[in-house]
N, C-alpha and C positions, 0 to 999 in steps of 0.2 A: 548414646544410641539415638535418642529421640531427635537430637539436632541433625544427625546424619539422615534420618528418614525424611526430614523436611528439605534437605538439600536438593536442588534441582539442577538438571543438566541443560545448559544453554545450547540448543541445537542450531549452530551456524556453522559456516565453513571452518575446518579445523585451523588451530588447535581448539579442543573442547576444554572448557574450564569449569570446575565445580565451584558454585558460589553459594553462600549461605542465605541469600535472598529468595524468597518464594513469591509466587504471584500475589499471595495474600498480603505478605509483609511489604511488598512494593506498593500495592494499592493503597493500603492504609497509611503508608508514609506520605504518599501523594495527597491523600485526603488531609493528613496533618499539616502538610505544607501550604495547603489552601486555607487553613484556619486564620491566618492573620488577614488575608484579603476578605474573608467572610466576615470576620469581626469588624473590619474597617468599613465594610459595605453596610452592616447593620448600624454601625455607629453613626455613619453619615446620613443614611436614608431611612432609619427607624425600624420599627417592627414589621412594617409591610415588606421590607427587604427580606427579613427572616422568614415571613410567610411564603414569599416567592421561592426561596431556597428550599424550604421544608416541602413545598408542593412538588417541585421538580424532582427532588430525590425520592419522595414516595412514589411518584409516577413511575420512575425508573426501577425502583425496587419491586414494586408491585407487578409491573409487567414482566420483569424477568422471572419472577416466581411463578406467575400464572402460566407463562409460555412454557417454562421448563417442566412444571409439574403436571399440567393438564394437556398441553398441546404436543410437546415433544416427548414428554414422559421420560425425561433424563433426570439425573440427580440435580437438585437445586444447588446453585452456587452463589446465592446472594451473599454469603459470608465471606467470599474472597474479596469483597470491597469494589469490584470493578463496576458494578451497576451504581454503587453509591457515588463513586468518583465521577462517572458520567453524568449523573444527575446534578452534582455539585458544580462541575464545570459548566454545564449548561446553564444552571441558575446564575452563576457568576457572569455570564454573558448576557443577561436579560435586564431589562429595566425595572426598577423597584415598583413601578406603577402598574405592572402587568397583573391582571386578575389571576388569582390563585388557580383557577380552573384551567386557564391557558397554560400556565407554568406546569401544571400537572400533566396536561396533554403533551407538552413538549418532552417531559420525561418519558412518556409512553412511546412517542415517536422515536426517540433516540434509541430505545431498546427494541421495540417491535418492528421498526423499519430499518434502522441503520446497523443493528448488531446481530440479533438472533436469526434473521433470514439467511445470513451468510454462514451460519454455523456457530455463532457465539464468540466468546473471547478468543482472540488470537487469529480469527478468520475473516473478520470484517475488513472491507477494503477502505472504507471512508471513516473518518473520525466521527463517532456517533453523536457527540455533543454539537459538533459544528454542522452536521448534516441536519440535525434537528433545528438548530438555530436558523439555518438558511430556509428550511421549510416553513418555520414560524414567520420569517420575514416576508415570504411570499404570501402566506395564508392570512396573516394579521398584520399588514404593513403599518396600519395607523397605530394600533396598540404597541407594536414593536419600536415605534419612533417617538414615544412620549416619555420624557425624562423629567423627574422632579428634581429641584434643587436640593442639595444636601441640607439636612436638618429641617425639612419641611414634611408635612404630612402627605399621605398618599393622594388626597384629593386636592393638593395644591396646583396652582396654574403650572403647567409644564412649559418648557422652553427647549430651544434647539441646543444640541451639543456644540462644543467649539468646533468640531470638524465640519458639521452640518452648516453652522453660520458661516465659516470661512469659505466653504464650497459655494454657498449662495452668494457671498459678497464678491467672489472672484469673477462672477458674471455681470456684476453691476458696474458697468464702464463709467457711468456718471459719478458713482461713489469714489471709484479708483482715481478718476481725474481730480476730484476735489481733495482727496487725501494726498495725492502727489504734489498738488499745488501748495498744500500745507506741510509738505515734507513729512508725512505721517504714513507708516505702513499699514497695510490691512490688519496684520496681527496686533499692532499697536492700538489701532482703533477698536478692534475686537476686545482687547483686554480692557480698555477703558469702559466700553459698554457693558461688559460682563463682570466688571470688577474682578478681573483674573490676572494671574501672572504665572511664570514658570514654576515658581515655588509652590503655588496652589496646584498646579497640574502634576507635580511629583508627589506631593503628600496627599492629594485628593481633596483638599479643602475647597469648598465653593465650586466644584467641578462636576457639571453634568456628565452623566454617562451610565454604563451598566453597573450592576452592583459590585462586581469584582474588579473592574478595570481602572476604577478611579485612583485608587492609592498605589502608585508605583513602588513606594517604599515597602508597603505590606507584601506586594508581589515579589520583590527582591529578597525579602527575608525568607519567604517560602522557597524561592529558587535556591537560595544559599543552603537551605536545609537538604534539598534534593542533591545538590552538588557534594555536600559533606557525606551523604549517605551513598554517594556514587551511583544514584539511580539515574541521573541524566549527565550528559556531557555538554560542553560549551560550543561544539562546532556548529550545530544547527542554530541555537539561539543567537550567537554572535554574528553569524552569517545574515540572518534575517534583519537583525537590529542594525547592523552596519549598512546593509543595502538600503533600508528605508531611510536612514539618516543621510548617508552620502548621496543617494539617488535623488531624494528630494532637494538636497542642497544644490546638486549639479543642475537639476531641472529648473529650479526657481531662481538659482543664483543667490540664494540667501541662507545662511546658517540658521537664521531665526525660524524659517519654514521648516528646515530639517528636524530641529528641536521640537517644534510644534507638533509635527506629525508623528514623532517618536512618542511623545508624552500625552497626545490629545485623544488617543483611541485605544484600541485593543492590541497594539503591537507587542508590548511587554508580556502580557498574559499569553498571547499566542505563541510567542517565542519560547517561553520557558515552560509552558504547561500543555500546549497543543502539538507543536511540531516536534516534541520530544517523545511522543507516544510510540511505544515499541512496535506496535502492530502495523500502523499505517504509514509509517516513514521508512527511509532507506536504512539498511543494516550496517553500512560502513561509515567511516568518518568523512570520506570523500563524498559519499552519497548525501550524507547529512548536510555538508556544506552547500552542495548544489541545491538540495531541497529548501535550505534556508534562503539562499539567494533568489530562487524561484518565487518563494512566497513573498520576499520583499519587493521584488520587481512587480509582480502581479498586484500587490497591495497598492503600490504607487500608481500603477496604471488604472486601477478601478477608482481610486480616490480622485484622480485627476481627470479622467476620461469617461468614467462610468457613471451610472445613476446613483450608486450606493456611496455615501460618504465615508464608509469604514473600509470595506474591502477585504480585511483579513480572513474572514470566514470563507468567502468564495475562493480566495487564493490558496487556502489550505486544502480545500476539497479538490481543486484542480490539480495541485501537486500530489495529492493522494493518488489520483488516478495515474500519475506519471511515475510513481514510486517503483513499480515492476521494471520499467525501462531504465530508470536510474540504477537500480540493483544490478541489472543485467550488464551495465557498462562500467560499473564501479565494484567489480568483484575484488576481493582481497587477494594478495599474492599467496600462492601455495606455501604452506609452512615448511621452510627448509628445503624447498624444491630447487633442483639445479636450474641454472639460468635458462637453459634451452626449454625446460618445461614451463617456466614462467612466461616466456615468449610465445608459447603455443596457444595461450589463451585467446 
C-alpha cells in the first residue's frame, strides 16, 4: 500500500501511465548521477571546488526554505531534492576559483529569481541553474571567466579555457598565416601550447573549465545511470550533441574542430543534464529533438559569432522560451483515434 501511495500520475496527453517514480526519487537519482562529475571536479580542482559546490547548494536550499516558510507560507519542499539538484547543477557550471559568497548568491538567484516567482517546481519557464549562471556571467564577468589548472590551488595563476583560447586565436590572422605556412592547425598549435590532447579533454586531465564539465567520462557515467533508471531519454541529448559536432564540422570543414567543440566546453553536461529537464523542455520526442537541434545550432552560432566562447547556457534559455511553441506544433497523436480525428489537429 505504501508503494501505491507514492505512485504519481504523469499528466500529459493520454494515455496516462502510472509510474513508480516520484518527484523526490527522480531528483535524488539525478543528484546521484551527478556524483561522478562532482567527485572528478573535486579531484581535479581540489577542496576549493568542494567549497563552491557546498556554497551553491546551501544558497539554493536556504532560499527555498525561507521563501516557502516565511514569504509564501506554503509547505516546505526542500526534501524533494529539487533545490539541491538546482544548486548542484549550478555549482558544476561554475569555476573552482569563484569566491564562496558569489557561489552562494548564485544558488539564491536560481531559486529566488528563476524558480519560486513562477510558482515553484513544475511552473518555472526557464532552467533555474542556467538562468542563475547567465545572471552571474553578466554580474561578475571577470570572476566567472577565471579558471585554475587542474591539481592547483585556488590562488594559482588562472588561464583561458581551450574554447576561449581558440576563439581568440581564430581572429589572429598573423598567427593563422604562420601556422598555415608550417602546415599546423590552430587546434594543433593550441594543444602544443596547453600541453593538451583529445584524451585529456575526454577524461578531464589537464583541462581548464568549470567544476563539472571537464571530465566527459564522469558525465557519461552519470548519464548512463539516468538512462538505466529511465529518467531521461536520448532524443534531446543526441540531437544536441550531433548538431554541435556535425554543424561545427560543416562550418569549419574540419572534423578536428567538431570534436574540439564537443569536448571543450559544456555541451555534454548541457545535453544530458540540462535539456532533459522535465519542466522547461518539450513533452514529446519530436519536440525534444527539435529542442536539442535548436540548442546545438545556437551554441555554434554564439561560439563562432558571439562574444561568449561557450554559448550553451544562453542557447538553453532561448530554447526554454520557445518550448511552448514547440509543444504546440509537436502534439502527440490521439491514442487510438480514428484517422480523420488525427487529421483534424
